[in-house]
C-alpha positions as CSV (number, residue, x, y, z in Angstrom):
1,M,0.0,0.0,0.0
2,C,1.3,3.4,-0.8
3,V,0.0,6.9,-0.3
4,S,1.2,9.8,-2.4
5,P,3.8,12.1,-0.9
6,E,3.0,15.0,1.5
7,V,0.1,13.1,3.1
8,G,-1.8,15.0,5.7
9,S,-1.5,14.6,9.4
10,A,-1.0,11.2,11.1
11,Q,-1.8,10.7,14.8
12,K,-1.6,7.9,17.3
13,N,-4.8,6.7,18.9
14,R,-5.4,4.4,21.9
15,A,-3.7,1.0,22.0
16,D,-7.0,-0.9,21.9
17,S,-8.0,0.4,18.5
18,E,-9.5,-2.2,16.2
19,Y,-7.1,-1.6,13.3
20,D,-3.3,-1.0,13.1
21,I,-3.7,1.7,10.5
22,V,-6.6,3.6,9.0
23,I,-6.0,5.8,6.0
24,R,-9.0,8.2,5.7
25,G,-10.6,10.0,2.9
26,G,-8.2,9.3,0.1
27,R,-8.8,8.7,-3.6
28,V,-8.4,4.9,-3.7
29,L,-7.0,3.3,-6.8
30,D,-7.4,-0.5,-6.9
31,G,-4.6,-1.2,-9.4
32,A,-6.9,-2.7,-12.0
33,G,-7.3,0.5,-14.1
34,N,-10.6,1.5,-12.6
35,P,-11.4,5.2,-11.7
36,C,-10.6,6.1,-8.1
37,V,-13.2,6.0,-5.3
38,F,-13.2,8.1,-2.2
39,A,-12.8,5.7,0.7
40,D,-11.0,4.8,3.9
41,V,-8.6,1.9,4.0
42,A,-8.1,-0.1,7.2
43,I,-5.0,-2.3,7.7
44,K,-4.6,-5.0,10.4
45,D,-1.7,-7.5,10.8
46,G,-0.2,-6.3,7.6
47,R,-3.3,-7.0,5.5
48,F,-6.2,-5.0,4.1
49,A,-9.0,-5.4,6.6
50,K,-11.6,-3.1,5.1
51,I,-12.0,-0.6,2.3
52,G,-15.0,1.8,2.4
53,K,-16.4,3.7,5.3
54,V,-14.4,2.7,8.3
55,E,-16.0,3.7,11.6
56,A,-13.5,2.1,14.0
57,S,-10.3,3.7,14.8
58,G,-6.7,2.7,14.0
59,K,-3.6,2.8,16.2
60,T,-2.3,5.1,13.5
61,E,-4.7,7.4,11.6
62,I,-3.6,9.0,8.3
63,D,-5.5,11.9,6.7
64,A,-5.3,11.3,3.0
65,R,-7.8,13.8,1.8
66,G,-6.8,15.2,-1.6
67,R,-4.3,12.4,-2.1
68,Y,-4.2,9.1,-4.0
69,V,-4.0,5.8,-2.2
70,S,-3.0,2.7,-4.1
71,P,-1.6,-0.8,-3.7
72,G,2.2,-0.9,-3.5
73,W,3.7,-0.6,-7.0
74,I,5.7,-3.5,-8.5
75,D,8.9,-2.6,-10.4
76,M,8.9,-5.3,-13.0
77,M,12.5,-4.7,-14.1
78,D,14.4,-3.5,-11.1
79,Q,18.2,-3.1,-10.9
80,S,18.6,-3.0,-7.1
81,G,20.0,-6.5,-6.6
82,P,23.7,-5.5,-6.1
83,V,22.8,-2.5,-3.9
84,L,20.3,-4.0,-1.4
85,P,23.0,-5.7,0.7
86,K,24.6,-2.3,1.2
87,N,21.4,-0.2,1.6
88,G,18.3,-2.2,2.4
89,L,16.1,0.8,2.9
90,A,15.7,1.4,-0.9
91,E,14.4,4.9,-0.3
92,N,14.4,5.7,-4.0
93,K,11.9,2.9,-4.5
94,L,9.7,3.4,-1.5
95,M,9.3,7.2,-1.9
96,E,7.8,6.5,-5.3
97,G,5.4,3.9,-3.9
98,V,7.3,0.8,-5.1
99,T,7.0,-2.0,-2.5
100,T,8.0,-5.0,-4.7
101,A,11.0,-5.1,-7.0
102,I,11.8,-7.9,-9.4
103,G,15.4,-7.8,-10.6
104,G,17.5,-9.9,-13.0
105,E,17.2,-8.5,-16.5
106,G,21.0,-8.7,-16.5
107,G,21.0,-11.7,-14.1
108,T,21.3,-12.4,-10.4
109,P,23.7,-10.2,-8.4
110,V,25.7,-13.3,-7.4
111,P,26.5,-16.6,-9.2
112,A,23.9,-19.4,-9.1
113,D,25.6,-21.3,-6.4
114,K,25.8,-18.2,-4.1
115,L,22.1,-17.3,-4.3
116,R,21.1,-18.9,-1.0
117,E,23.8,-17.0,0.8
118,Y,22.6,-13.8,-0.8
119,W,19.0,-14.4,0.3
120,A,20.3,-15.2,3.8
121,E,22.2,-12.0,4.0
122,L,19.2,-9.9,3.0
123,E,17.0,-11.7,5.5
124,K,19.6,-11.2,8.3
125,N,20.1,-7.5,7.6
126,G,16.5,-6.7,6.6
127,I,15.2,-4.8,3.5
128,S,12.3,-2.5,3.2
129,L,10.5,-4.0,0.2
130,N,9.8,-7.3,-1.3
131,F,12.5,-8.5,-3.7
132,G,13.0,-11.3,-6.1
133,T,15.3,-11.9,-9.1
134,Y,15.5,-13.8,-12.3
135,F,18.7,-15.6,-13.5
136,S,20.1,-14.6,-16.9
137,E,20.7,-17.2,-19.5
138,T,23.8,-15.2,-20.3
139,Q,25.3,-15.9,-16.9
140,A,25.2,-19.6,-17.8
141,R,26.5,-19.0,-21.3
142,V,29.4,-16.9,-20.2
143,A,30.4,-19.4,-17.5
144,V,30.7,-22.1,-20.2
145,L,31.4,-20.2,-23.5
146,N,32.9,-16.9,-22.3
147,Y,32.2,-14.3,-25.1
148,D,32.3,-16.7,-28.0
149,A,29.7,-16.0,-30.7
150,R,28.8,-19.6,-31.4
151,K,26.3,-22.3,-30.5
152,P,27.2,-24.6,-27.5
153,N,27.8,-28.2,-28.3
154,G,25.8,-30.9,-26.5
155,E,28.2,-31.1,-23.5
156,E,28.4,-27.3,-23.2
157,L,24.6,-27.0,-23.3
158,A,24.3,-29.6,-20.6
159,K,26.7,-27.6,-18.4
160,M,24.7,-24.4,-19.0
161,K,21.5,-26.2,-18.0
162,T,23.1,-27.4,-14.8
163,I,24.0,-23.8,-13.9
164,L,20.5,-22.6,-14.6
165,E,19.0,-25.4,-12.6
166,A,21.1,-24.5,-9.6
167,A,19.9,-21.0,-9.8
168,M,16.3,-22.1,-9.9
169,Q,16.8,-24.4,-7.0
170,N,18.4,-21.6,-5.1
171,G,15.4,-19.2,-5.5
172,A,15.6,-17.6,-8.9
173,M,12.2,-16.7,-10.4
174,G,13.0,-17.7,-13.9
175,M,15.2,-17.0,-16.9
176,T,16.0,-13.7,-18.6
177,T,17.7,-12.6,-21.7
178,A,18.8,-9.2,-23.0
179,L,19.2,-10.1,-26.6
180,I,20.3,-6.8,-28.0
181,Y,23.4,-7.0,-25.9
182,P,26.4,-9.3,-26.5
183,P,27.0,-12.0,-25.5
184,S,23.3,-12.6,-24.9
185,S,22.7,-11.7,-28.6
186,Y,24.8,-14.7,-29.6
187,A,22.2,-17.2,-28.3
188,T,20.0,-18.8,-30.9
189,T,16.2,-19.3,-30.5
190,D,16.8,-23.1,-30.2
191,E,19.3,-22.6,-27.4
192,L,16.9,-20.4,-25.5
193,I,14.1,-22.9,-25.8
194,E,16.2,-25.7,-24.4
195,M,17.3,-23.5,-21.5
196,A,13.8,-22.3,-20.9
197,K,12.7,-25.9,-20.4
198,V,14.9,-26.0,-17.3
199,A,13.3,-22.9,-15.8
200,A,9.9,-24.3,-16.6
201,K,10.5,-27.4,-14.4
202,Y,10.6,-25.1,-11.4
203,G,7.6,-23.0,-12.3
204,G,9.8,-20.2,-13.7
205,I,9.1,-17.4,-16.1
206,Y,10.9,-16.3,-19.3
207,A,11.3,-12.6,-19.4
208,S,13.3,-10.8,-22.2
209,H,14.7,-7.5,-23.4
210,M,14.0,-8.8,-26.9
211,R,16.3,-9.2,-29.8
212,G,15.0,-6.1,-31.6
213,E,12.8,-3.2,-30.7
214,G,13.1,-1.4,-34.1
215,K,11.7,-2.5,-37.4
216,E,12.0,-6.1,-36.4
217,L,9.8,-5.7,-33.3
218,V,7.1,-8.1,-34.5
219,Q,9.6,-10.8,-35.4
220,S,11.2,-10.4,-31.9
221,V,7.8,-10.7,-30.2
222,D,7.2,-13.9,-32.2
223,E,10.5,-15.3,-31.0
224,L,9.6,-14.6,-27.4
225,I,6.3,-16.3,-27.9
226,Q,8.0,-19.3,-29.5
227,I,10.4,-19.6,-26.6
228,A,7.6,-19.4,-24.1
229,E,5.3,-21.8,-26.0
230,R,7.9,-24.5,-26.8
231,G,9.7,-24.0,-23.5
232,G,6.5,-24.6,-21.5
233,L,6.5,-21.5,-19.4
234,P,5.0,-18.0,-19.2
235,G,6.7,-15.2,-21.3
236,E,7.1,-11.6,-20.4
237,V,8.2,-8.8,-22.8
238,F,10.4,-6.3,-20.9
239,H,9.6,-2.6,-21.7
240,F,7.5,-3.2,-24.7
241,K,8.0,-0.4,-27.3
242,A,8.6,0.4,-30.9
243,A,11.8,2.3,-31.2
244,Y,11.6,2.7,-34.9
245,S,10.3,6.1,-36.0
246,P,9.0,5.1,-39.4
247,G,6.8,2.4,-37.7
248,W,5.3,4.6,-35.0
249,G,1.6,4.1,-34.8
250,K,1.8,0.8,-36.7
251,L,4.4,-1.6,-35.2
252,M,3.0,-1.6,-31.6
253,K,-0.5,-2.4,-32.8
254,E,0.8,-5.3,-35.0
255,A,3.0,-6.6,-32.2
256,G,0.1,-6.3,-29.8
257,R,-2.1,-8.4,-32.1
258,H,0.5,-11.2,-32.1
259,I,0.6,-11.2,-28.3
260,E,-3.2,-11.3,-28.1
261,A,-3.3,-14.1,-30.7
262,A,-0.8,-16.2,-28.6
263,R,-2.9,-15.6,-25.5
264,A,-6.0,-16.7,-27.3
265,R,-4.5,-20.0,-28.1
266,G,-3.4,-20.5,-24.5
267,V,0.2,-19.2,-24.3
268,D,0.7,-17.2,-21.1
269,V,2.5,-14.2,-22.5
270,A,2.3,-10.6,-21.5
271,A,4.2,-7.3,-21.7
272,D,5.1,-4.4,-19.5
273,L,5.7,-0.7,-20.4
274,Y,7.6,2.3,-19.3
275,V,5.5,5.0,-17.7
276,Y,7.2,7.5,-20.0
277,T,7.8,8.0,-23.7
278,A,11.6,7.5,-23.8
279,G,14.2,4.9,-23.3
280,G,17.8,4.6,-22.3
281,T,20.8,2.3,-22.5
282,G,24.6,2.3,-22.5
283,L,26.5,3.7,-25.4
284,E,28.0,0.3,-26.1
285,A,24.6,-0.8,-27.3
286,A,25.2,1.3,-30.4
287,I,28.1,-0.9,-31.5
288,P,27.2,-4.0,-33.6
289,S,27.3,-7.3,-31.8
290,W,30.1,-8.9,-33.9
291,A,32.5,-6.3,-32.6
292,H,32.0,-7.4,-29.0
293,E,33.0,-11.0,-29.6
294,G,35.8,-12.1,-27.2
295,G,35.0,-9.5,-24.6
296,K,36.0,-5.9,-23.8
297,E,39.7,-6.3,-24.7
298,Q,38.9,-7.5,-28.2
299,L,36.3,-4.8,-28.6
300,L,38.9,-2.1,-27.8
301,K,41.3,-3.6,-30.3
302,R,38.7,-3.4,-33.0
303,L,37.7,0.2,-32.1
304,A,41.4,1.1,-32.6
305,D,41.6,-0.4,-36.1
306,P,40.9,2.4,-38.7
307,A,39.5,-0.1,-41.3
308,I,37.1,-1.6,-38.7
309,R,36.0,1.9,-37.6
310,V,34.9,2.7,-41.2
311,R,32.8,-0.4,-41.2
312,L,31.4,0.3,-37.7
313,K,30.4,3.9,-38.7
314,K,28.5,2.6,-41.7
315,E,26.7,-0.2,-39.8
316,I,25.8,2.1,-36.9
317,R,24.0,4.3,-39.4
318,K,22.4,1.6,-41.5
319,G,22.3,-1.6,-39.3
320,S,23.8,-5.0,-40.1
321,P,22.3,-8.5,-40.5
322,G,21.2,-9.9,-37.2
323,W,21.6,-6.7,-35.3
324,W,19.3,-3.7,-34.9
325,S,20.8,-0.2,-34.8
326,I,19.4,2.0,-32.1
327,V,20.7,5.0,-34.1
328,E,19.0,4.0,-37.3
329,A,15.8,3.0,-35.5
330,S,15.3,6.3,-33.8
331,G,16.1,8.5,-36.8
332,G,19.8,9.4,-36.4
333,W,22.3,10.6,-33.8
334,K,20.5,13.8,-33.0
335,T,17.3,12.0,-31.9
336,S,19.1,9.0,-30.3
337,F,21.3,10.8,-27.8
338,W,20.4,14.1,-26.0
């Protein structure tokens, strides 16, 4: 439950009050997209006890007149995992009404075999919100293949599955990918389906920063649906958007129809959105995937090669096979970075 900032006065009542907290007179939002209603909210033992006209008192009374009251917000793509052991208060989340954070787009903050220790540390030190995390398929891939841009052989794939299985057994919520970023971009659809089957055994979810959010948006959505359907687990599109200016007004509608069609045939697939009309990422995302093979050291060598720089400049402007250019998609450098 969250109340918008600068809420009115709160006062303590007698110890024998029926409720722990009563929030009075706020504009209550139910989280389902319905219009707000003016109501009181009573809380007892950490649960909603009554919503409506609350006659009984609370140990703490909050005057929320003129303010919005809503269920706690869920950050679907949180990045707090590495920070929570250092600062469990997470004020930046709570002050915006976020009470549950789901991390892991880029993976768990520790390796798969260290996850239980990570949870134990959070539990011991305490944190101020609910927190869970996915495990990235890339974590397993890098552990076995490093930054090689190739398919794993049978033995290597088995090792990758073992790592993911350990993560699931140790509390991961599912498997993620960030397929515009190397080395995640080196994974094929078939590889991801096989890995997704491991997460599915433990009731996991497959969530993805898809392979492309430009003119190939629809094909990328189809790939996610295929992985979820054949992998046997729910699928989630991270920050669903069409970052391709010539397709604005058309691509999102078409991609949305593909999601709805999949849902109609029983595939549990959904998408989440930013609450703003912008996006952001690291500058390295503007460099074609092939240039990253072998890791940072190899990338820096390629960037220092004059001949390769000529090729990179061309592909950044126009794209290259199997890689979508953020610069091209958004209409050029002037509109991409500001």
